C-alpha positions in Angstrom: -9.9 1.8 -10.4 -7.5 -1.1 -9.7 -4.6 -2.0 -7.4 -2.9 -5.4 -7.2 -0.9 -7.4 -4.7 2.1 -9.4 -5.7 2.5 -13.0 -4.4 5.3 -11.8 -2.0 3.1 -8.9 -0.7 0.2 -11.3 -0.1 2.4 -13.7 1.8 3.8 -10.9 4.0 0.4 -9.4 4.7 -0.8 -12.9 5.7 2.2 -13.3 8.0 1.9 -9.9 9.8 -1.8 -10.3 10.3 -1.4 -13.8 11.7 1.3 -12.6 14.1 -0.6 -9.5 15.2 -1.6 -9.4 18.9 -4.8 -7.5 18.0 -7.7 -8.8 15.9 -7.2 -7.1 12.6 -9.0 -7.4 9.2 -5.8 -6.9 7.1 -3.3 -4.3 6.2 -4.4 -0.7 5.4 -2.5 1.4 2.8 -3.2 5.1 2.8 -1.9 8.1 0.8 -1.3 11.1 3.0 -0.2 14.6 2.2 3.4 15.2 3.2 6.8 13.6 2.8 9.6 15.0 0.8 7.8 14.6 -2.6 4.2 15.8 -1.8 2.4 12.6 -0.9 3.5 9.7 1.3 2.5 6.1 1.6 1.4 4.8 5.1 0.9 1.2 6.0 -0.9 0.0 9.2 -3.3 -2.6 10.4 -6.9 -2.4 9.3 -8.9 -2.8 12.5 -12.2 -2.4 10.6 -13.4 -2.1 7.0 -15.8 0.7 6.1 -18.0 -0.8 3.4 -18.9 2.6 2.1 -15.4 4.0 1.8 -12.9 1.1 1.6 -11.9 -1.1 -1.2 -10.5 -4.6 -0.2 -7.9 -6.2 -2.5 -7.5 -9.8 -1.7 -5.0 -12.4 -2.8 -4.5 -15.9 -1.4 -6.6 -14.9 1.7 -4.5 -11.7 2.4 -6.4 -8.4 2.5 -5.1 -5.0 1.6 -7.6 -2.2 2.6 -7.5 1.1 0.7 -9.9 4.0 1.1 -11.4 5.4 -2.0 -9.6 8.8 -1.8 -6.2 7.0 -1.6 -7.2 4.7 -4.4 -7.4 7.6 -6.8 -3.7 8.2 -6.3 -2.9 4.5 -6.4 -4.9 3.5 -9.5 -3.0 0.9 -11.5 -0.4 0.3 -8.8 1.1 -2.9 -7.6 2.0 -3.5 -4.0 5.1 -5.7 -3.7 7.3 -6.9 -0.9 11.0 -7.6 -0.9 13.7 -8.6 1.5 17.4 -7.8 1.0 20.6 -7.3 3.0 20.1 -3.6 3.5 16.3 -3.3 3.7 13.1 -5.2 3.7 9.6 -3.8 3.1 6.6 -3.1 0.9 7.2 -1.3 -2.4 4.6 0.4 -4.5 5.0 0.5 -8.2 2.7 3.4 -9.0 2.3 4.5 -12.6 0.8 7.8 -11.4 4.0 8.8 -9.6 5.9 11.5 -11.6 8.8 11.3 -9.1 9.6 9.8 -5.8 12.1 10.2 -3.0 15.1 7.9 -2.7 13.5 5.7 -0.1 10.3 5.2 -2.1 8.0 6.2 0.7 6.8 9.5 -0.8 5.9 10.6 -4.4 4.5 13.4 -6.4 2.0 13.4 -9.3 1.8 15.6 -12.3 3.7 15.8 -15.5 6.3 13.1 -15.9 8.4 15.2 -18.3 
């Protein structure tokens, strides 16, 4: 199973980790049940890394931590970061998402027909 970080996402992760008031290992990405489409993405700081359950994706020194359960729903995804006039934030290009909400923070899986 794979997940990748764009150069922009790696830069942003490096910046927010460096600016954190707490000692953190990186940024954690989880998939939780809920949201308007069935599953939702949740970003937060990774205070610790569980060597038995977490996968660490690293690029240019930035670490994205994903638990193995979430990784099943993120397999093949790319985490990107963009800044614009109306919004800034992480975006996930998830080939497993059959549909997603307008804001992109939740998705559903299943038939893409």
